C-alpha positions as CSV (number, residue, x, y, z in Angstrom):
1,M,-61.9,-53.7,-95.9
2,G,-58.8,-54.8,-98.3
3,V,-57.5,-50.9,-98.4
4,W,-57.9,-50.6,-94.8
5,R,-55.7,-53.8,-94.2
6,R,-53.0,-52.5,-96.3
7,L,-52.9,-48.8,-94.7
8,V,-53.2,-49.3,-91.2
9,P,-50.4,-51.0,-89.2
10,V,-50.8,-54.5,-88.0
11,P,-50.8,-53.6,-84.4
12,W,-53.7,-51.2,-84.7
13,R,-55.6,-53.9,-86.3
14,L,-54.7,-56.4,-83.7
15,C,-55.9,-53.7,-80.9
16,C,-59.3,-53.4,-83.0
17,R,-59.7,-57.0,-83.0
18,A,-58.9,-57.3,-79.3
19,I,-61.6,-55.3,-78.6
20,S,-64.2,-57.5,-80.2
21,T,-62.8,-60.7,-79.0
22,T,-64.3,-62.8,-76.4
23,H,-61.8,-62.4,-73.9
24,G,-62.2,-60.5,-70.7
25,I,-62.3,-56.3,-70.6
26,G,-58.8,-56.7,-68.8
27,A,-57.0,-58.5,-71.5
28,R,-58.6,-56.5,-74.1
29,R,-57.6,-53.5,-72.4
30,S,-53.7,-54.8,-72.2
31,H,-53.5,-55.5,-76.2
32,Y,-55.2,-52.1,-76.8
33,F,-52.5,-50.3,-74.7
34,A,-49.7,-52.5,-76.0
35,A,-50.3,-51.4,-79.4
36,V,-50.5,-48.1,-78.9
37,R,-47.2,-47.8,-76.9
38,W,-45.6,-49.7,-80.0
39,Y,-47.3,-47.2,-82.7
40,S,-46.5,-44.2,-80.9
41,Q,-42.6,-45.4,-80.3
42,Q,-42.4,-45.6,-84.0
43,W,-43.6,-42.3,-85.0
44,T,-42.1,-40.1,-82.1
45,A,-39.0,-37.8,-82.2
46,P,-35.8,-39.5,-81.3
47,Y,-35.4,-39.8,-77.6
48,D,-33.7,-36.8,-76.2
49,A,-31.4,-37.5,-73.3
50,G,-30.1,-33.6,-73.4
51,Q,-26.7,-34.5,-75.1
52,P,-26.2,-37.4,-78.0
53,T,-26.8,-40.8,-77.4
54,S,-26.5,-43.8,-80.1
55,H,-30.2,-43.4,-80.6
56,S,-30.5,-39.5,-81.4
57,H,-27.2,-39.2,-82.8
58,P,-26.3,-42.9,-84.8
59,E,-24.0,-41.0,-87.3
60,L,-22.0,-40.0,-84.0
61,L,-22.4,-42.9,-81.5
62,S,-23.2,-46.5,-81.8
63,G,-24.3,-49.4,-78.9
64,D,-23.5,-47.8,-75.6
65,E,-21.6,-45.2,-76.3
66,L,-21.4,-42.0,-74.5
67,F,-18.8,-40.4,-76.3
68,P,-17.1,-41.6,-79.7
69,G,-15.3,-44.7,-78.6
70,I,-16.2,-44.5,-75.2
71,S,-18.7,-46.9,-73.8
72,L,-20.8,-47.1,-70.9
73,R,-18.8,-50.1,-69.6
74,E,-15.5,-47.9,-69.8
75,F,-17.3,-45.3,-67.5
76,A,-18.4,-48.0,-65.2
77,E,-14.8,-49.2,-65.5
78,R,-13.2,-46.0,-64.3
79,R,-15.5,-45.7,-61.4
80,T,-14.5,-49.3,-60.1
81,A,-10.9,-48.3,-60.4
82,L,-11.5,-45.1,-58.3
83,R,-13.4,-46.5,-55.6
84,S,-10.6,-49.6,-55.4
85,R,-8.1,-46.8,-54.5
86,L,-9.9,-45.2,-51.7
87,P,-10.5,-47.1,-48.4
88,T,-13.5,-49.1,-47.8
89,E,-16.9,-47.8,-46.4
90,S,-15.9,-44.4,-48.1
91,M,-17.8,-42.3,-50.6
92,V,-17.5,-40.2,-53.2
93,I,-19.4,-37.0,-54.6
94,L,-18.8,-35.6,-57.9
95,T,-20.5,-31.9,-58.9
96,A,-21.8,-31.2,-62.4
97,A,-20.3,-27.6,-63.2
98,S,-23.0,-25.0,-63.2
99,V,-24.5,-22.5,-65.8
100,K,-22.5,-19.5,-65.8
101,Q,-24.2,-16.1,-66.6
102,M,-22.8,-13.4,-68.9
103,T,-25.7,-11.3,-67.9
104,D,-29.0,-11.8,-66.1
105,V,-30.5,-13.8,-69.1
106,V,-27.6,-14.8,-71.5
107,P,-25.5,-17.7,-70.3
108,Y,-21.9,-18.4,-71.4
109,P,-21.2,-21.7,-73.3
110,F,-21.7,-24.6,-70.9
111,R,-18.5,-26.6,-69.9
112,Q,-18.5,-29.5,-67.8
113,D,-16.2,-30.6,-64.7
114,A,-13.7,-32.6,-66.1
115,D,-14.1,-35.1,-63.0
116,Y,-17.7,-35.2,-63.2
117,L,-17.4,-36.0,-66.9
118,Y,-15.1,-38.5,-67.0
119,Y,-16.8,-41.0,-64.5
120,T,-20.4,-40.3,-65.2
121,G,-20.4,-39.5,-69.1
122,C,-23.0,-37.1,-68.4
123,N,-22.2,-33.5,-70.3
124,Q,-25.0,-31.5,-68.7
125,P,-25.2,-29.2,-65.7
126,E,-26.4,-29.4,-61.9
127,G,-26.4,-32.9,-61.4
128,I,-24.7,-34.5,-58.6
129,A,-23.4,-37.8,-58.4
130,V,-22.7,-40.5,-55.6
131,L,-20.3,-43.5,-55.6
132,D,-20.4,-45.8,-52.5
133,D,-20.8,-49.4,-51.3
134,H,-24.5,-49.3,-51.7
135,A,-25.1,-48.0,-55.2
136,E,-22.1,-48.2,-57.7
137,L,-23.8,-45.1,-59.2
138,C,-26.1,-42.9,-57.6
139,M,-27.5,-39.8,-59.7
140,F,-29.2,-36.8,-58.3
141,M,-30.9,-35.0,-61.7
142,P,-32.2,-31.5,-62.0
143,D,-36.0,-31.6,-61.9
144,R,-38.1,-31.1,-65.2
145,D,-38.7,-27.6,-66.1
146,P,-41.0,-27.2,-69.1
147,E,-40.2,-23.2,-68.8
148,R,-36.6,-23.4,-69.0
149,E,-36.5,-26.3,-71.5
150,S,-38.6,-24.0,-74.1
151,W,-35.5,-21.7,-73.9
152,A,-32.4,-24.0,-73.2
153,G,-33.6,-27.2,-74.2
154,K,-34.1,-30.2,-72.4
155,L,-31.9,-31.8,-69.6
156,A,-31.5,-35.0,-68.6
157,G,-33.5,-36.2,-65.6
158,A,-33.8,-39.3,-63.4
159,E,-35.2,-41.6,-65.9
160,E,-32.1,-40.8,-68.5
161,A,-29.3,-41.3,-65.4
162,S,-30.9,-44.9,-65.2
163,R,-31.5,-45.5,-68.9
164,V,-28.7,-43.6,-70.5
165,F,-26.0,-43.1,-67.8
166,G,-26.4,-46.8,-66.2
167,A,-26.9,-45.4,-62.6
168,A,-27.9,-48.0,-60.3
169,A,-29.9,-45.0,-58.6
170,A,-31.6,-42.4,-59.6
171,H,-33.5,-39.5,-57.7
172,P,-34.9,-35.8,-58.6
173,L,-32.4,-33.4,-57.3
174,R,-35.3,-32.1,-55.0
175,Q,-35.1,-35.4,-53.1
176,L,-31.5,-35.1,-52.3
177,P,-32.1,-33.5,-48.9
178,K,-33.7,-36.7,-48.2
179,V,-31.7,-39.3,-49.4
180,L,-28.3,-38.0,-49.1
181,P,-27.9,-37.7,-45.2
182,E,-28.4,-41.2,-44.7
183,M,-25.7,-42.1,-47.4
184,L,-23.3,-39.3,-45.7
185,G,-23.9,-40.9,-42.1
186,R,-22.8,-44.3,-42.9
187,A,-19.5,-43.4,-44.7
188,K,-16.3,-43.2,-43.0
189,A,-14.7,-41.0,-45.3
190,I,-16.2,-38.6,-47.8
191,Y,-13.9,-37.5,-51.0
192,C,-15.2,-34.2,-52.9
193,D,-14.1,-31.2,-54.6
194,L,-15.0,-28.6,-51.9
195,G,-14.5,-25.5,-54.3
196,L,-17.3,-27.0,-56.8
197,L,-19.7,-28.4,-54.2
198,T,-23.2,-26.6,-54.0
199,P,-24.9,-25.4,-51.1
200,L,-27.8,-28.3,-51.5
201,V,-24.9,-30.6,-50.3
202,A,-22.6,-28.1,-48.4
203,E,-25.4,-27.0,-46.1
204,L,-26.7,-30.4,-44.9
205,D,-26.3,-31.0,-41.6
206,A,-25.0,-34.3,-42.1
207,F,-22.3,-32.7,-44.2
208,Q,-21.4,-30.4,-41.9
209,T,-21.3,-33.1,-39.0
210,A,-18.8,-34.9,-41.7
211,L,-16.8,-31.7,-42.3
212,Q,-16.2,-31.3,-38.3
213,Q,-15.6,-35.0,-37.7
214,G,-12.4,-34.9,-40.2
215,R,-14.2,-37.3,-42.6
216,V,-14.4,-35.0,-45.6
217,R,-11.3,-35.5,-47.8
218,S,-10.0,-33.8,-51.2
219,L,-11.0,-36.2,-54.2
220,N,-8.8,-34.5,-56.5
221,R,-5.5,-36.1,-55.9
222,Y,-6.7,-39.6,-56.7
223,S,-9.0,-38.7,-59.8
224,H,-6.1,-36.5,-61.2
225,Q,-3.9,-39.5,-61.1
226,M,-6.6,-41.8,-62.9
227,R,-7.0,-39.2,-65.6
228,W,-3.0,-38.5,-66.3
229,V,-2.7,-41.7,-67.9
230,K,-5.3,-42.0,-70.8
231,S,-6.9,-45.1,-72.5
232,P,-6.4,-45.8,-75.8
233,S,-10.1,-44.5,-76.4
234,E,-9.4,-41.3,-75.0
235,L,-6.0,-40.9,-77.2
236,T,-8.2,-41.6,-80.2
237,L,-10.2,-38.5,-79.1
238,M,-7.1,-36.5,-78.6
239,R,-5.5,-37.1,-81.7
240,K,-8.6,-35.9,-83.4
241,A,-8.9,-33.1,-81.5
242,A,-5.2,-32.2,-82.3
243,S,-5.7,-33.1,-86.4
244,I,-8.5,-30.5,-86.5
245,T,-6.5,-27.8,-85.1
246,C,-3.3,-28.5,-87.4
247,K,-6.0,-28.1,-90.1
248,A,-7.2,-25.2,-88.9
249,M,-3.7,-23.5,-88.1
250,K,-2.7,-24.5,-91.6
251,R,-5.6,-22.7,-93.4
252,S,-5.0,-19.7,-90.8
253,M,-1.6,-19.7,-92.2
254,Q,-2.8,-19.6,-95.7
255,V,-5.2,-16.7,-95.3
256,S,-2.7,-14.7,-93.3
257,R,-1.1,-12.7,-96.0
258,S,-4.3,-11.4,-97.6
259,W,-6.0,-11.3,-94.0
260,Q,-4.0,-9.3,-92.1
261,H,-5.5,-8.6,-89.2
262,E,-5.6,-10.2,-85.9
263,H,-9.3,-11.0,-85.8
264,L,-9.5,-12.2,-88.8
265,L,-6.8,-15.0,-88.1
266,A,-8.7,-15.6,-84.8
267,A,-12.2,-16.0,-86.7
268,T,-10.5,-18.0,-89.3
269,V,-8.7,-20.7,-86.9
270,E,-12.1,-21.1,-84.7
271,Y,-14.6,-21.4,-88.1
272,E,-12.3,-24.1,-89.3
273,C,-11.9,-26.0,-86.1
274,K,-15.7,-25.8,-85.4
275,R,-16.6,-26.6,-89.1
276,R,-14.6,-29.9,-88.7
277,G,-16.3,-31.1,-85.6
278,A,-15.0,-29.2,-82.7
279,Q,-17.8,-28.4,-80.3
280,Q,-15.7,-25.2,-78.6
281,M,-12.5,-23.9,-78.3
282,A,-10.2,-25.1,-75.4
283,F,-9.3,-21.6,-74.3
284,P,-9.3,-18.0,-75.7
285,S,-7.4,-18.1,-78.7
286,V,-3.7,-16.2,-78.8
287,V,-3.2,-14.5,-82.1
288,G,-0.4,-11.8,-81.6
289,G,0.7,-9.7,-84.6
290,G,4.3,-8.0,-84.2
291,A,5.2,-7.4,-80.5
292,N,1.9,-8.6,-79.6
293,G,3.4,-12.1,-80.1
294,A,5.6,-11.0,-77.2
295,V,2.7,-11.2,-74.8
296,I,2.0,-14.3,-73.6
297,H,-1.5,-14.8,-73.5
298,Y,-2.5,-11.8,-75.8
299,S,-6.2,-12.3,-77.2
300,R,-7.3,-8.4,-77.7
301,H,-6.9,-9.4,-81.2
302,D,-7.5,-5.6,-82.2
303,K,-4.4,-4.9,-84.3
304,L,-3.5,-4.7,-88.2
305,I,-0.6,-7.1,-88.9
306,G,2.1,-5.7,-90.7
307,N,3.3,-7.6,-94.0
308,E,7.0,-8.0,-92.4
309,A,5.4,-8.8,-88.9
310,L,5.6,-12.1,-87.4
311,V,2.1,-13.8,-86.1
312,L,2.4,-15.8,-83.3
313,M,-1.0,-18.3,-82.9
314,D,-1.7,-20.5,-79.6
315,V,-4.9,-22.4,-79.9
316,G,-6.6,-25.6,-79.0
317,C,-10.1,-26.9,-79.4
318,E,-12.4,-29.4,-77.8
319,Y,-13.5,-32.6,-79.2
320,H,-16.0,-34.7,-77.1
321,G,-14.4,-33.8,-74.0
322,Y,-10.7,-33.8,-74.8
323,V,-8.8,-30.7,-75.8
324,S,-5.5,-29.8,-78.0
325,D,-3.1,-27.0,-77.5
326,M,-0.5,-26.1,-80.0
327,T,1.2,-22.8,-81.3
328,R,2.9,-21.9,-84.6
329,T,4.9,-18.6,-85.1
330,W,5.2,-17.3,-89.0
331,P,5.6,-14.7,-91.1
332,P,2.6,-13.8,-93.4
333,C,4.9,-12.5,-96.3
334,G,6.3,-15.7,-96.8
335,Y,9.7,-15.4,-95.4
336,F,11.8,-15.1,-91.9
337,T,14.4,-12.1,-91.7
338,A,17.6,-12.9,-90.6
339,A,17.3,-11.7,-87.0
340,R,14.1,-13.4,-86.7
341,R,15.5,-16.9,-88.5
342,E,18.1,-16.8,-85.5
343,V,15.6,-16.7,-82.8
344,Y,13.4,-19.2,-84.6
345,N,16.1,-21.7,-84.7
346,I,17.2,-21.6,-81.3
347,I,13.7,-22.1,-80.2
348,L,13.2,-24.8,-82.7
349,D,16.6,-26.5,-81.2
350,V,15.5,-26.3,-77.7
351,M,12.4,-28.0,-78.7
352,K,14.0,-31.0,-80.5
353,E,16.3,-31.2,-77.7
354,C,13.2,-31.5,-75.4
355,F,11.8,-34.1,-77.4
356,K,14.7,-36.5,-76.8
357,M,13.9,-36.5,-73.4
358,C,10.2,-37.2,-73.7
359,R,10.1,-40.9,-72.7
360,P,8.8,-43.2,-69.6
361,G,11.0,-42.5,-66.4
362,V,11.8,-38.6,-67.0
363,T,9.7,-35.8,-65.5
364,L,8.5,-32.8,-66.7
365,S,10.3,-31.0,-64.2
366,Q,13.8,-32.3,-65.7
367,I,12.8,-31.2,-69.0
368,H,12.1,-27.8,-68.0
369,S,15.3,-27.4,-66.3
370,R,17.0,-28.5,-69.6
371,S,14.9,-25.9,-71.5
372,V,16.1,-22.8,-69.5
373,Q,19.6,-23.9,-69.8
374,L,19.3,-24.3,-73.6
375,L,17.3,-21.1,-74.0
376,W,20.1,-19.3,-71.7
377,E,22.6,-20.7,-74.0
378,G,20.7,-19.3,-76.8
379,L,20.2,-15.6,-75.2
380,L,23.9,-15.7,-74.6
381,Q,24.3,-16.6,-78.2
382,L,22.3,-13.5,-79.6
383,G,24.0,-11.3,-77.4
384,L,20.9,-10.5,-75.3
385,V,22.5,-11.5,-71.8
386,K,26.1,-12.0,-70.3
387,G,27.4,-13.9,-67.7
388,P,26.2,-16.9,-65.5
389,F,22.7,-17.9,-65.4
390,D,20.6,-15.2,-63.8
391,L,16.9,-16.0,-63.0
392,F,15.7,-12.5,-63.0
393,K,17.3,-11.5,-66.3
394,F,15.9,-15.1,-67.9
395,Y,12.2,-14.1,-66.8
396,M,12.7,-10.8,-68.9
397,F,12.6,-13.1,-71.8
398,N,10.9,-16.5,-70.5
399,R,8.5,-17.3,-67.4
400,T,6.7,-19.6,-68.6
401,Q,7.1,-23.5,-67.9
402,I,8.4,-25.9,-70.8
403,G,5.0,-27.8,-70.8
404,H,1.8,-28.9,-68.5
405,Y,0.1,-32.3,-69.0
406,L,-2.9,-32.3,-71.2
407,G,-6.1,-34.0,-71.7
408,M,-9.6,-33.3,-70.6
409,D,-8.5,-29.8,-69.5
410,V,-5.8,-27.9,-70.9
411,H,-3.6,-27.9,-67.9
412,D,-4.6,-31.1,-66.8
413,C,-4.3,-33.1,-63.7
414,S,-3.2,-30.1,-61.8
415,T,-2.3,-31.9,-58.5
416,V,0.1,-34.4,-60.0
417,S,3.4,-33.2,-59.5
418,I,5.7,-32.0,-62.3
419,D,8.3,-34.4,-60.6
420,R,6.6,-37.4,-61.3
421,P,8.0,-39.7,-63.7
422,L,6.4,-39.7,-67.0
423,E,4.7,-43.0,-67.9
424,P,2.9,-44.3,-71.3
425,G,-0.4,-42.9,-71.9
426,V,0.6,-39.6,-70.7
427,V,0.1,-36.4,-72.8
428,I,2.3,-33.3,-72.3
429,T,3.1,-30.1,-74.4
430,I,6.4,-29.0,-75.1
431,E,6.6,-25.2,-75.6
432,P,9.6,-23.2,-75.8
433,G,9.4,-19.6,-76.3
434,L,11.4,-16.5,-76.4
435,Y,9.4,-12.9,-75.7
436,I,12.0,-10.2,-76.3
437,P,10.8,-6.8,-74.9
438,I,11.3,-3.5,-76.7
439,K,14.0,-1.7,-74.6
440,Q,16.9,0.4,-75.6
441,T,19.3,-1.8,-74.1
442,I,18.2,-4.9,-76.8
443,P,19.6,-4.6,-80.2
444,E,16.8,-3.0,-82.5
445,K,16.7,-6.0,-84.8
446,Y,15.6,-8.3,-81.9
447,Q,13.3,-5.8,-80.0
448,G,9.5,-6.8,-79.8
449,I,9.9,-10.7,-81.3
450,G,8.0,-13.2,-79.7
451,I,8.4,-16.5,-80.7
452,R,6.6,-19.9,-79.5
453,I,6.7,-23.1,-80.9
454,E,4.2,-25.8,-79.3
455,D,3.5,-29.3,-79.7
456,E,1.4,-32.1,-78.0
457,V,3.7,-35.2,-77.2
458,L,2.2,-38.6,-76.0
459,I,4.7,-40.5,-73.9
460,T,4.7,-44.1,-75.5
461,A,6.7,-47.3,-74.2
462,T,9.5,-46.8,-76.2
463,G,9.9,-42.9,-76.3
464,Y,7.2,-40.3,-77.7
465,E,4.8,-39.4,-80.7
466,I,4.1,-35.9,-81.5
467,L,0.4,-35.7,-82.4
468,T,0.5,-32.0,-83.5
469,S,3.0,-33.0,-86.3
470,E,1.0,-32.4,-89.4
471,A,1.2,-28.4,-88.8
472,P,4.7,-27.3,-90.4
473,K,7.1,-25.9,-88.0
474,E,10.8,-26.2,-89.7
475,I,11.6,-22.4,-91.4
476,E,12.0,-24.3,-94.8
477,E,8.4,-26.0,-94.5
478,I,6.8,-23.1,-93.4
479,E,8.3,-20.8,-96.3
480,Q,7.6,-23.4,-98.5
481,F,4.0,-23.8,-97.7
482,L,3.6,-20.1,-97.7
483,G,5.1,-19.9,-100.7
484,Q,3.0,-22.3,-102.4
485,T,-0.1,-20.4,-101.0
486,M,1.1,-17.1,-102.6
487,E,1.7,-18.8,-106.0
488,N,-2.0,-20.2,-105.6
489,S,-3.5,-16.9,-104.3
490,K,-6.5,-16.7,-106.6
491,L,-7.8,-19.6,-104.4
492,V,-7.5,-17.8,-101.2
493,E,-10.6,-15.9,-101.0
494,K,-10.1,-12.2,-100.3
495,A,-12.7,-10.5,-97.9
496,S,-13.7,-7.0,-98.0
497,F,-15.2,-5.2,-95.1
């Protein structure tokens, strides 16, 4: 008996004792099942909510965090702030992204809609969230499907909507046709993204009636204005994403002399991002050697890179919902030729002048206009153009904006005008470039040169902070960095394929 007491947990002993007591049958049954529940909780696998939680991933999250550093409370505050911007008695419908198929059975990697993620913290497909005066957050979650779970894993259901995401009301998705029409009927205005709305909502008679009555309006301009300025916790994640990308970029520069193929460098930067914690790349990586660097979004990665060529690498990663975006151009051989040095210095000087304009009150449109003026002066200096500014001739060498907003999406908050004065907490990119075509009218030494330099810039109360400064971009820095790599070439792996 003494051994049995030492081996069997206390609750089990209590439940056995309860059965033999003189109390009533109901009391004995209550004690028994309470003990069973306690015991099972101690020995079951970590709670699976379909995404990391502080229970299942204590090394990543703590307390009520849904993302590192972003608590359930911050998500609730976002929803409150959004509703305060909308008319009274209005409602918001947020739609999760769907899983897109590569083939009939093979899905593309899932990426959540930024608005749905921003307001719910749920990074899973198929859900619908509703905000209105009667339920601060009502979530309709996918129905349990054991067959699908056996292939793709668990998705959060109605229970997780309340337990993990803090929903005031939660329903299985199958109940939406019964529950949502009443909510739609009492709303004076309905805000949503019609482009994302699923047929399950769009085909409801109540929604069609609201549409005909003019009660359905676009959510984007309200949501994008809120997401435009980043909170301190968001900026922490963006700094991490930027740091990961910088380190991956530097590693790619180190191996570029030995691994002179576009696809090897693309594989290197993506591997280095993911091994440092990025969940996925923010966009298809651009790795162009030689004249391919003059193709703005080049992503074929099927060319050998000549030893004397330049490499243009435009990459970014995603770290817990927030993305990075940066570009560097360098010569794997370790030095810039005179012509490339000329072009590179022009672009770098334009970038530095644009940095000076990065402060509250200035617009992205104004920075762009200044960059166009300076790039044109650079083209005049190189002898590639003549006379007064000509937009058609300028487009031959550059047809891109100087930058864009950055955050949960690469081109973040697309409905926010580039004429809106910048504010502290806004993150933008500054990315001047020249893409010189191969044409007989252009001096041969410049033909096929494609150079872009891109940094992420945080607008602060007094100016700006460069988030991607860790990766070298001055010519002397790059040549010194590459020179050190060559001196220690024995430390750089050489692949044989």
